[in-house]
PQR file of N, CA, C, O and H, with PARSE charges and radii, in Angstrom:
ATOM      1  N   MET A   1       0.840  -1.180   0.000 -0.4000 1.5000
ATOM      2  CA  MET A   1       0.000   0.000   0.000 -0.0000 2.0000
ATOM      3  C   MET A   1       0.887   1.245   0.000  0.5500 1.7000
ATOM      4  O   MET A   1       1.853   1.331   0.758 -0.5500 1.4000
ATOM      5  N   SER A   2       0.552   2.192  -0.843 -0.4000 1.5000
ATOM      6  CA  SER A   2       1.372   3.398  -0.935 -0.0000 2.0000
ATOM      7  C   SER A   2       0.927   4.438   0.088  0.5500 1.7000
ATOM      8  O   SER A   2      -0.189   4.406   0.605 -0.5500 1.4000
ATOM      9  H   SER A   2      -0.233   2.123  -1.459  0.4000 1.0000
ATOM     10  N   THR A   3       1.829   5.339   0.350 -0.4000 1.5000
ATOM     11  CA  THR A   3       1.515   6.432   1.267 -0.0000 2.0000
ATOM     12  C   THR A   3       1.470   7.736   0.487  0.5500 1.7000
ATOM     13  O   THR A   3       1.838   7.782  -0.687 -0.5500 1.4000
ATOM     14  H   THR A   3       2.736   5.365  -0.071  0.4000 1.0000
ATOM     15  N   LEU A   4       1.035   8.753   1.121 -0.4000 1.5000
ATOM     16  CA  LEU A   4       0.923  10.070   0.501 -0.0000 2.0000
ATOM     17  C   LEU A   4       2.252  10.552  -0.059  0.5500 1.7000
ATOM     18  O   LEU A   4       2.269  11.240  -1.080 -0.5500 1.4000
ATOM     19  H   LEU A   4       0.736   8.715   2.075  0.4000 1.0000
ATOM     20  N   PHE A   5       3.347  10.216   0.569 -0.4000 1.5000
ATOM     21  CA  PHE A   5       4.649  10.750   0.192 -0.0000 2.0000
ATOM     22  C   PHE A   5       5.430   9.869  -0.775  0.5500 1.7000
ATOM     23  O   PHE A   5       6.530  10.248  -1.178 -0.5500 1.4000
ATOM     24  H   PHE A   5       3.333   9.658   1.398  0.4000 1.0000
ATOM     25  N   ASP A   6       4.913   8.727  -1.156 -0.4000 1.5000
ATOM     26  CA  ASP A   6       5.632   7.851  -2.092 -0.0000 2.0000
ATOM     27  C   ASP A   6       5.953   8.560  -3.400  0.5500 1.7000
ATOM     28  O   ASP A   6       7.032   8.362  -3.958 -0.5500 1.4000
ATOM     29  H   ASP A   6       4.020   8.419  -0.829  0.4000 1.0000
ATOM     30  N   GLY A   7       5.046   9.373  -3.890 -0.4000 1.5000
ATOM     31  CA  GLY A   7       5.268  10.076  -5.148 -0.0000 2.0000
ATOM     32  C   GLY A   7       6.303  11.169  -5.075  0.5500 1.7000
ATOM     33  O   GLY A   7       6.721  11.688  -6.110 -0.5500 1.4000
ATOM     34  H   GLY A   7       4.170   9.534  -3.436  0.4000 1.0000
ATOM     35  N   LEU A   8       6.731  11.535  -3.881 -0.4000 1.5000
ATOM     36  CA  LEU A   8       7.702  12.613  -3.720 -0.0000 2.0000
ATOM     37  C   LEU A   8       9.145  12.125  -3.627  0.5500 1.7000
ATOM     38  O   LEU A   8      10.060  12.935  -3.479 -0.5500 1.4000
ATOM     39  H   LEU A   8       6.391  11.114  -3.040  0.4000 1.0000
ATOM     40  N   GLN A   9       9.355  10.841  -3.711 -0.4000 1.5000
ATOM     41  CA  GLN A   9      10.702  10.296  -3.544 -0.0000 2.0000
ATOM     42  C   GLN A   9      11.683  10.829  -4.579  0.5500 1.7000
ATOM     43  O   GLN A   9      12.863  11.008  -4.276 -0.5500 1.4000
ATOM     44  H   GLN A   9       8.612  10.183  -3.832  0.4000 1.0000
ATOM     45  N   ASP A  10      11.215  11.082  -5.788 -0.4000 1.5000
ATOM     46  CA  ASP A  10      12.108  11.545  -6.847 -0.0000 2.0000
ATOM     47  C   ASP A  10      12.114  13.063  -7.007  0.5500 1.7000
ATOM     48  O   ASP A  10      12.701  13.590  -7.952 -0.5500 1.4000
ATOM     49  H   ASP A  10      10.257  10.937  -6.035  0.4000 1.0000
ATOM     50  N   VAL A  11      11.465  13.757  -6.091 -0.4000 1.5000
ATOM     51  CA  VAL A  11      11.392  15.216  -6.157 -0.0000 2.0000
ATOM     52  C   VAL A  11      12.421  15.805  -5.204  0.5500 1.7000
ATOM     53  O   VAL A  11      12.521  15.401  -4.046 -0.5500 1.4000
ATOM     54  H   VAL A  11      10.988  13.329  -5.323  0.4000 1.0000
ATOM     55  N   SER A  12      13.177  16.760  -5.707 -0.4000 1.5000
ATOM     56  CA  SER A  12      14.132  17.422  -4.817 -0.0000 2.0000
ATOM     57  C   SER A  12      13.818  18.911  -4.792  0.5500 1.7000
ATOM     58  O   SER A  12      13.306  19.470  -5.762 -0.5500 1.4000
ATOM     59  H   SER A  12      13.095  17.089  -6.648  0.4000 1.0000
ATOM     60  N   SER A  13      14.129  19.529  -3.688 -0.4000 1.5000
ATOM     61  CA  SER A  13      13.890  20.949  -3.516 -0.0000 2.0000
ATOM     62  C   SER A  13      15.002  21.503  -2.641  0.5500 1.7000
ATOM     63  O   SER A  13      15.439  20.839  -1.701 -0.5500 1.4000
ATOM     64  H   SER A  13      14.545  19.075  -2.900  0.4000 1.0000
ATOM     65  N   PRO A  14      15.461  22.703  -2.935 -0.5600 1.5000
ATOM     66  CA  PRO A  14      16.477  23.299  -2.072  0.2800 2.0000
ATOM     67  C   PRO A  14      15.955  23.435  -0.639  0.5500 1.7000
ATOM     68  O   PRO A  14      14.767  23.676  -0.427 -0.5500 1.4000
ATOM     69  N   ALA A  15      16.827  23.283   0.315 -0.4000 1.5000
ATOM     70  CA  ALA A  15      16.419  23.385   1.718 -0.0000 2.0000
ATOM     71  C   ALA A  15      16.042  24.817   2.090  0.5500 1.7000
ATOM     72  O   ALA A  15      15.183  25.034   2.944 -0.5500 1.4000
ATOM     73  H   ALA A  15      17.792  23.087   0.142  0.4000 1.0000
ATOM     74  N   ILE A  16      16.673  25.774   1.459 -0.4000 1.5000
ATOM     75  CA  ILE A  16      16.403  27.178   1.766 -0.0000 2.0000
ATOM     76  C   ILE A  16      15.568  27.770   0.645  0.5500 1.7000
ATOM     77  O   ILE A  16      15.880  27.610  -0.535 -0.5500 1.4000
ATOM     78  H   ILE A  16      17.371  25.598   0.765  0.4000 1.0000
ATOM     79  N   GLY A  17      14.510  28.452   1.029 -0.4000 1.5000
ATOM     80  CA  GLY A  17      13.631  29.043   0.033 -0.0000 2.0000
ATOM     81  C   GLY A  17      13.238  30.458   0.410  0.5500 1.7000
ATOM     82  O   GLY A  17      13.713  31.017   1.399 -0.5500 1.4000
ATOM     83  H   GLY A  17      14.256  28.582   1.988  0.4000 1.0000
ATOM     84  N   LEU A  18      12.370  31.015  -0.390 -0.4000 1.5000
ATOM     85  CA  LEU A  18      11.871  32.361  -0.152 -0.0000 2.0000
ATOM     86  C   LEU A  18      10.519  32.261   0.538  0.5500 1.7000
ATOM     87  O   LEU A  18       9.574  31.707  -0.023 -0.5500 1.4000
ATOM     88  H   LEU A  18      11.983  30.562  -1.193  0.4000 1.0000
ATOM     89  N   GLY A  19      10.422  32.788   1.738 -0.4000 1.5000
ATOM     90  CA  GLY A  19       9.154  32.823   2.453 -0.0000 2.0000
ATOM     91  C   GLY A  19       8.272  33.930   1.906  0.5500 1.7000
ATOM     92  O   GLY A  19       8.716  35.071   1.780 -0.5500 1.4000
ATOM     93  H   GLY A  19      11.190  33.238   2.194  0.4000 1.0000
ATOM     94  N   ALA A  20       7.035  33.609   1.582 -0.4000 1.5000
ATOM     95  CA  ALA A  20       6.139  34.589   0.968 -0.0000 2.0000
ATOM     96  C   ALA A  20       5.201  35.272   1.960  0.5500 1.7000
ATOM     97  O   ALA A  20       4.389  36.110   1.569 -0.5500 1.4000
ATOM     98  H   ALA A  20       6.674  32.682   1.684  0.4000 1.0000
ATOM     99  N   MET A  21       5.308  34.923   3.224 -0.4000 1.5000
ATOM    100  CA  MET A  21       4.410  35.535   4.201 -0.0000 2.0000
ATOM    101  C   MET A  21       4.600  37.049   4.264  0.5500 1.7000
ATOM    102  O   MET A  21       3.654  37.789   4.536 -0.5500 1.4000
ATOM    103  H   MET A  21       5.968  34.242   3.542  0.4000 1.0000
ATOM    104  N   ASN A  22       5.821  37.503   4.012 -0.4000 1.5000
ATOM    105  CA  ASN A  22       6.078  38.947   4.052 -0.0000 2.0000
ATOM    106  C   ASN A  22       5.373  39.699   2.929  0.5500 1.7000
ATOM    107  O   ASN A  22       5.330  40.929   2.950 -0.5500 1.4000
ATOM    108  H   ASN A  22       6.590  36.902   3.791  0.4000 1.0000
ATOM    109  N   LEU A  23       4.825  38.995   1.959 -0.4000 1.5000
ATOM    110  CA  LEU A  23       4.081  39.624   0.878 -0.0000 2.0000
ATOM    111  C   LEU A  23       2.592  39.733   1.204  0.5500 1.7000
ATOM    112  O   LEU A  23       1.829  40.332   0.445 -0.5500 1.4000
ATOM    113  H   LEU A  23       4.860  37.995   1.941  0.4000 1.0000
ATOM    114  N   SER A  24       2.185  39.160   2.322 -0.4000 1.5000
ATOM    115  CA  SER A  24       0.773  39.119   2.690 -0.0000 2.0000
ATOM    116  C   SER A  24       0.504  39.993   3.912  0.5500 1.7000
ATOM    117  O   SER A  24       1.310  40.851   4.270 -0.5500 1.4000
ATOM    118  H   SER A  24       2.804  38.674   2.938  0.4000 1.0000
ATOM    119  N   HIS A  25      -0.615  39.763   4.526 -0.4000 1.5000
ATOM    120  CA  HIS A  25      -1.009  40.497   5.735 -0.0000 2.0000
ATOM    121  C   HIS A  25      -0.246  40.022   6.973  0.5500 1.7000
ATOM    122  O   HIS A  25      -0.435  40.571   8.059 -0.5500 1.4000
ATOM    123  H   HIS A  25      -1.270  39.065   4.235  0.4000 1.0000
ATOM    124  N   GLY A  26       0.597  39.027   6.825 -0.4000 1.5000
ATOM    125  CA  GLY A  26       1.275  38.417   7.964 -0.0000 2.0000
ATOM    126  C   GLY A  26       2.102  39.373   8.804  0.5500 1.7000
ATOM    127  O   GLY A  26       2.254  39.173  10.009 -0.5500 1.4000
ATOM    128  H   GLY A  26       0.750  38.581   5.943  0.4000 1.0000
ATOM    129  N   TYR A  27       2.637  40.410   8.174 -0.4000 1.5000
ATOM    130  CA  TYR A  27       3.476  41.363   8.899 -0.0000 2.0000
ATOM    131  C   TYR A  27       2.920  42.777   8.795  0.5500 1.7000
ATOM    132  O   TYR A  27       3.670  43.753   8.819 -0.5500 1.4000
ATOM    133  H   TYR A  27       2.513  40.572   7.195  0.4000 1.0000
ATOM    134  N   GLY A  28       1.606  42.879   8.680 -0.4000 1.5000
ATOM    135  CA  GLY A  28       1.001  44.197   8.563 -0.0000 2.0000
ATOM    136  C   GLY A  28       0.295  44.358   7.226  0.5500 1.7000
ATOM    137  O   GLY A  28      -0.383  43.445   6.753 -0.5500 1.4000
ATOM    138  H   GLY A  28       0.997  42.087   8.660  0.4000 1.0000
ATOM    139  N   ARG A  29       0.458  45.507   6.636 -0.4000 1.5000
ATOM    140  CA  ARG A  29      -0.213  45.823   5.372 -0.0000 2.0000
ATOM    141  C   ARG A  29       0.386  44.978   4.226  0.5500 1.7000
ATOM    142  O   ARG A  29       1.607  44.932   4.069 -0.5500 1.4000
ATOM    143  H   ARG A  29       1.008  46.248   7.020  0.4000 1.0000
ATOM    144  N   PRO A  30      -0.470  44.311   3.426 -0.5600 1.5000
ATOM    145  CA  PRO A  30       0.053  43.502   2.312  0.2800 2.0000
ATOM    146  C   PRO A  30       0.771  44.358   1.269  0.5500 1.7000
ATOM    147  O   PRO A  30       0.447  45.528   1.065 -0.5500 1.4000
ATOM    148  N   VAL A  31       1.739  43.751   0.628 -0.4000 1.5000
ATOM    149  CA  VAL A  31       2.460  44.397  -0.465 -0.0000 2.0000
ATOM    150  C   VAL A  31       1.517  44.457  -1.669  0.5500 1.7000
ATOM    151  O   VAL A  31       0.828  43.475  -1.949 -0.5500 1.4000
ATOM    152  H   VAL A  31       2.003  42.801   0.793  0.4000 1.0000
ATOM    153  N   PRO A  32       1.469  45.577  -2.384 -0.5600 1.5000
ATOM    154  CA  PRO A  32       0.629  45.636  -3.592  0.2800 2.0000
ATOM    155  C   PRO A  32       1.017  44.512  -4.569  0.5500 1.7000
ATOM    156  O   PRO A  32       2.193  44.180  -4.717 -0.5500 1.4000
ATOM    157  N   GLU A  33       0.017  43.945  -5.220 -0.4000 1.5000
ATOM    158  CA  GLU A  33       0.246  42.786  -6.089 -0.0000 2.0000
ATOM    159  C   GLU A  33       1.344  42.997  -7.133  0.5500 1.7000
ATOM    160  O   GLU A  33       2.172  42.103  -7.305 -0.5500 1.4000
ATOM    161  H   GLU A  33      -0.939  44.215  -5.100  0.4000 1.0000
ATOM    162  N   PRO A  34       1.396  44.134  -7.840 -0.5600 1.5000
ATOM    163  CA  PRO A  34       2.481  44.296  -8.824  0.2800 2.0000
ATOM    164  C   PRO A  34       3.869  44.214  -8.196  0.5500 1.7000
ATOM    165  O   PRO A  34       4.787  43.653  -8.793 -0.5500 1.4000
ATOM    166  N   GLU A  35       4.028  44.769  -6.995 -0.4000 1.5000
ATOM    167  CA  GLU A  35       5.324  44.696  -6.300 -0.0000 2.0000
ATOM    168  C   GLU A  35       5.631  43.271  -5.860  0.5500 1.7000
ATOM    169  O   GLU A  35       6.771  42.819  -5.965 -0.5500 1.4000
ATOM    170  H   GLU A  35       3.282  45.225  -6.510  0.4000 1.0000
ATOM    171  N   ALA A  36       4.618  42.560  -5.367 -0.4000 1.5000
ATOM    172  CA  ALA A  36       4.813  41.177  -4.940 -0.0000 2.0000
ATOM    173  C   ALA A  36       5.227  40.309  -6.123  0.5500 1.7000
ATOM    174  O   ALA A  36       6.142  39.495  -6.006 -0.5500 1.4000
ATOM    175  H   ALA A  36       3.692  42.927  -5.282  0.4000 1.0000
ATOM    176  N   LEU A  37       4.564  40.477  -7.251 -0.4000 1.5000
ATOM    177  CA  LEU A  37       4.915  39.697  -8.438 -0.0000 2.0000
ATOM    178  C   LEU A  37       6.323  40.020  -8.914  0.5500 1.7000
ATOM    179  O   LEU A  37       7.060  39.124  -9.325 -0.5500 1.4000
ATOM    180  H   LEU A  37       3.820  41.138  -7.346  0.4000 1.0000
ATOM    181  N   ARG A  38       6.701  41.291  -8.862 -0.4000 1.5000
ATOM    182  CA  ARG A  38       8.067  41.681  -9.239 -0.0000 2.0000
ATOM    183  C   ARG A  38       9.090  41.012  -8.323  0.5500 1.7000
ATOM    184  O   ARG A  38      10.132  40.541  -8.779 -0.5500 1.4000
ATOM    185  H   ARG A  38       6.102  42.019  -8.528  0.4000 1.0000
ATOM    186  N   ALA A  39       8.782  40.976  -7.024 -0.4000 1.5000
ATOM    187  CA  ALA A  39       9.697  40.345  -6.064 -0.0000 2.0000
ATOM    188  C   ALA A  39       9.842  38.854  -6.350  0.5500 1.7000
ATOM    189  O   ALA A  39      10.952  38.323  -6.339 -0.5500 1.4000
ATOM    190  H   ALA A  39       7.936  41.359  -6.653  0.4000 1.0000
ATOM    191  N   LEU A  40       8.732  38.185  -6.603 -0.4000 1.5000
ATOM    192  CA  LEU A  40       8.772  36.749  -6.897 -0.0000 2.0000
ATOM    193  C   LEU A  40       9.508  36.469  -8.208  0.5500 1.7000
ATOM    194  O   LEU A  40      10.303  35.532  -8.284 -0.5500 1.4000
ATOM    195  H   LEU A  40       7.830  38.617  -6.612  0.4000 1.0000
ATOM    196  N   GLU A  41       9.249  37.266  -9.226 -0.4000 1.5000
ATOM    197  CA  GLU A  41       9.941  37.089 -10.506 -0.0000 2.0000
ATOM    198  C   GLU A  41      11.441  37.335 -10.357  0.5500 1.7000
ATOM    199  O   GLU A  41      12.251  36.615 -10.940 -0.5500 1.4000
ATOM    200  H   GLU A  41       8.603  38.026  -9.164  0.4000 1.0000
ATOM    201  N   SER A  42      11.806  38.344  -9.580 -0.4000 1.5000
ATOM    202  CA  SER A  42      13.221  38.622  -9.347 -0.0000 2.0000
ATOM    203  C   SER A  42      13.888  37.472  -8.612  0.5500 1.7000
ATOM    204  O   SER A  42      15.002  37.077  -8.955 -0.5500 1.4000
ATOM    205  H   SER A  42      11.148  38.928  -9.106  0.4000 1.0000
ATOM    206  N   ALA A  43      13.217  36.937  -7.610 -0.4000 1.5000
ATOM    207  CA  ALA A  43      13.765  35.797  -6.868 -0.0000 2.0000
ATOM    208  C   ALA A  43      13.961  34.600  -7.795  0.5500 1.7000
ATOM    209  O   ALA A  43      14.980  33.913  -7.723 -0.5500 1.4000
ATOM    210  H   ALA A  43      12.312  37.258  -7.332  0.4000 1.0000
ATOM    211  N   PHE A  44      12.984  34.355  -8.665 -0.4000 1.5000
ATOM    212  CA  PHE A  44      13.108  33.251  -9.620 -0.0000 2.0000
ATOM    213  C   PHE A  44      14.302  33.481 -10.545  0.5500 1.7000
ATOM    214  O   PHE A  44      15.078  32.563 -10.810 -0.5500 1.4000
ATOM    215  H   PHE A  44      12.156  34.913  -8.723  0.4000 1.0000
ATOM    216  N   ASP A  45      14.439  34.708 -11.029 -0.4000 1.5000
ATOM    217  CA  ASP A  45      15.562  35.044 -11.905 -0.0000 2.0000
ATOM    218  C   ASP A  45      16.905  34.866 -11.207  0.5500 1.7000
ATOM    219  O   ASP A  45      17.906  34.544 -11.848 -0.5500 1.4000
ATOM    220  H   ASP A  45      13.808  35.454 -10.814  0.4000 1.0000
ATOM    221  N   MET A  46      16.925  35.079  -9.879 -0.4000 1.5000
ATOM    222  CA  MET A  46      18.164  34.913  -9.106 -0.0000 2.0000
ATOM    223  C   MET A  46      18.469  33.455  -8.793  0.5500 1.7000
ATOM    224  O   MET A  46      19.548  33.135  -8.295 -0.5500 1.4000
ATOM    225  H   MET A  46      16.112  35.340  -9.359  0.4000 1.0000
ATOM    226  N   GLY A  47      17.511  32.564  -9.088 -0.4000 1.5000
ATOM    227  CA  GLY A  47      17.770  31.144  -8.873 -0.0000 2.0000
ATOM    228  C   GLY A  47      16.907  30.472  -7.830  0.5500 1.7000
ATOM    229  O   GLY A  47      17.021  29.262  -7.634 -0.5500 1.4000
ATOM    230  H   GLY A  47      16.634  32.823  -9.493  0.4000 1.0000
ATOM    231  N   TYR A  48      16.050  31.212  -7.156 -0.4000 1.5000
ATOM    232  CA  TYR A  48      15.168  30.584  -6.178 -0.0000 2.0000
ATOM    233  C   TYR A  48      14.239  29.609  -6.876  0.5500 1.7000
ATOM    234  O   TYR A  48      13.687  29.914  -7.933 -0.5500 1.4000
ATOM    235  H   TYR A  48      15.957  32.195  -7.315  0.4000 1.0000
ATOM    236  N   ARG A  49      14.068  28.431  -6.280 -0.4000 1.5000
ATOM    237  CA  ARG A  49      13.144  27.443  -6.813 -0.0000 2.0000
ATOM    238  C   ARG A  49      12.230  26.888  -5.719  0.5500 1.7000
ATOM    239  O   ARG A  49      11.350  26.072  -5.990 -0.5500 1.4000
ATOM    240  H   ARG A  49      14.516  28.183  -5.421  0.4000 1.0000
ATOM    241  N   HIS A  50      12.443  27.331  -4.503 -0.4000 1.5000
ATOM    242  CA  HIS A  50      11.638  26.911  -3.356 -0.0000 2.0000
ATOM    243  C   HIS A  50      10.936  28.153  -2.819  0.5500 1.7000
ATOM    244  O   HIS A  50      11.566  29.043  -2.248 -0.5500 1.4000
ATOM    245  H   HIS A  50      13.157  27.994  -4.282  0.4000 1.0000
ATOM    246  N   PHE A  51       9.629  28.194  -3.010 -0.4000 1.5000
ATOM    247  CA  PHE A  51       8.826  29.320  -2.533 -0.0000 2.0000
ATOM    248  C   PHE A  51       7.904  28.805  -1.440  0.5500 1.7000
ATOM    249  O   PHE A  51       7.034  27.972  -1.695 -0.5500 1.4000
ATOM    250  H   PHE A  51       9.118  27.471  -3.473  0.4000 1.0000
ATOM    251  N   ASP A  52       8.090  29.295  -0.239 -0.4000 1.5000
ATOM    252  CA  ASP A  52       7.302  28.869   0.915 -0.0000 2.0000
ATOM    253  C   ASP A  52       6.019  29.691   0.957  0.5500 1.7000
ATOM    254  O   ASP A  52       6.050  30.885   1.252 -0.5500 1.4000
ATOM    255  H   ASP A  52       8.797  29.972  -0.032  0.4000 1.0000
ATOM    256  N   THR A  53       4.896  29.049   0.663 -0.4000 1.5000
ATOM    257  CA  THR A  53       3.601  29.737   0.628 -0.0000 2.0000
ATOM    258  C   THR A  53       2.582  28.964   1.453  0.5500 1.7000
ATOM    259  O   THR A  53       2.814  27.811   1.818 -0.5500 1.4000
ATOM    260  H   THR A  53       4.871  28.079   0.424  0.4000 1.0000
ATOM    261  N   ALA A  54       1.476  29.592   1.739 -0.4000 1.5000
ATOM    262  CA  ALA A  54       0.385  28.931   2.453 -0.0000 2.0000
ATOM    263  C   ALA A  54      -0.929  29.602   2.078  0.5500 1.7000
ATOM    264  O   ALA A  54      -0.964  30.806   1.821 -0.5500 1.4000
ATOM    265  H   ALA A  54       1.288  30.528   1.442  0.4000 1.0000
ATOM    266  N   THR A  55      -1.988  28.843   2.047 -0.4000 1.5000
ATOM    267  CA  THR A  55      -3.303  29.370   1.718 -0.0000 2.0000
ATOM    268  C   THR A  55      -3.717  30.469   2.679  0.5500 1.7000
ATOM    269  O   THR A  55      -4.399  31.413   2.283 -0.5500 1.4000
ATOM    270  H   THR A  55      -1.960  27.866   2.256  0.4000 1.0000
ATOM    271  N   LEU A  56      -3.317  30.359   3.933 -0.4000 1.5000
ATOM    272  CA  LEU A  56      -3.739  31.356   4.922 -0.0000 2.0000
ATOM    273  C   LEU A  56      -3.171  32.739   4.650  0.5500 1.7000
ATOM    274  O   LEU A  56      -3.624  33.718   5.243 -0.5500 1.4000
ATOM    275  H   LEU A  56      -2.763  29.591   4.255  0.4000 1.0000
ATOM    276  N   TYR A  57      -2.171  32.839   3.750 -0.4000 1.5000
ATOM    277  CA  TYR A  57      -1.629  34.146   3.408 -0.0000 2.0000
ATOM    278  C   TYR A  57      -2.639  34.961   2.605  0.5500 1.7000
ATOM    279  O   TYR A  57      -2.532  36.186   2.538 -0.5500 1.4000
ATOM    280  H   TYR A  57      -1.803  32.044   3.268  0.4000 1.0000
ATOM    281  N   GLY A  58      -3.596  34.307   2.009 -0.4000 1.5000
ATOM    282  CA  GLY A  58      -4.636  34.990   1.248 -0.0000 2.0000
ATOM    283  C   GLY A  58      -4.355  34.990  -0.240  0.5500 1.7000
ATOM    284  O   GLY A  58      -3.249  34.679  -0.684 -0.5500 1.4000
ATOM    285  H   GLY A  58      -3.683  33.313   2.063  0.4000 1.0000
ATOM    286  N   ALA A  59      -5.380  35.347  -1.003 -0.4000 1.5000
ATOM    287  CA  ALA A  59      -5.256  35.414  -2.460 -0.0000 2.0000
ATOM    288  C   ALA A  59      -4.520  36.675  -2.866  0.5500 1.7000
ATOM    289  O   ALA A  59      -4.588  37.691  -2.175 -0.5500 1.4000
ATOM    290  H   ALA A  59      -6.278  35.600  -0.642  0.4000 1.0000
ATOM    291  N   THR A  60      -3.814  36.612  -3.989 -0.4000 1.5000
ATOM    292  CA  THR A  60      -3.102  37.790  -4.468 -0.0000 2.0000
ATOM    293  C   THR A  60      -3.974  38.640  -5.372  0.5500 1.7000
ATOM    294  O   THR A  60      -3.698  39.826  -5.554 -0.5500 1.4000
ATOM    295  H   THR A  60      -3.758  35.786  -4.551  0.4000 1.0000
ATOM    296  N   SER A  61      -5.012  38.066  -5.939 -0.4000 1.5000
ATOM    297  CA  SER A  61      -5.901  38.868  -6.793 -0.0000 2.0000
ATOM    298  C   SER A  61      -7.337  38.719  -6.326  0.5500 1.7000
ATOM    299  O   SER A  61      -7.706  37.745  -5.670 -0.5500 1.4000
ATOM    300  H   SER A  61      -5.237  37.103  -5.792  0.4000 1.0000
ATOM    301  N   GLN A  62      -8.127  39.705  -6.681 -0.4000 1.5000
ATOM    302  CA  GLN A  62      -9.501  39.724  -6.183 -0.0000 2.0000
ATOM    303  C   GLN A  62     -10.499  39.639  -7.308  0.5500 1.7000
ATOM    304  O   GLN A  62     -11.705  39.643  -7.064 -0.5500 1.4000
ATOM    305  H   GLN A  62      -7.827  40.496  -7.214  0.4000 1.0000
TER
END
């Protein structure tokens, strides 16, 4: 019988990633969406491949 994580055995991810909570209401006023997207795109361009996100951070568009 397989477990939930069996499919992840061949997946690798960097141990250090970019936390996205700072783009949400988590630390006060949310960052405007265009700025948040620019930050994420810049991080990707710099080589980030691990983005730490959570549903509780809220939607980026309305």
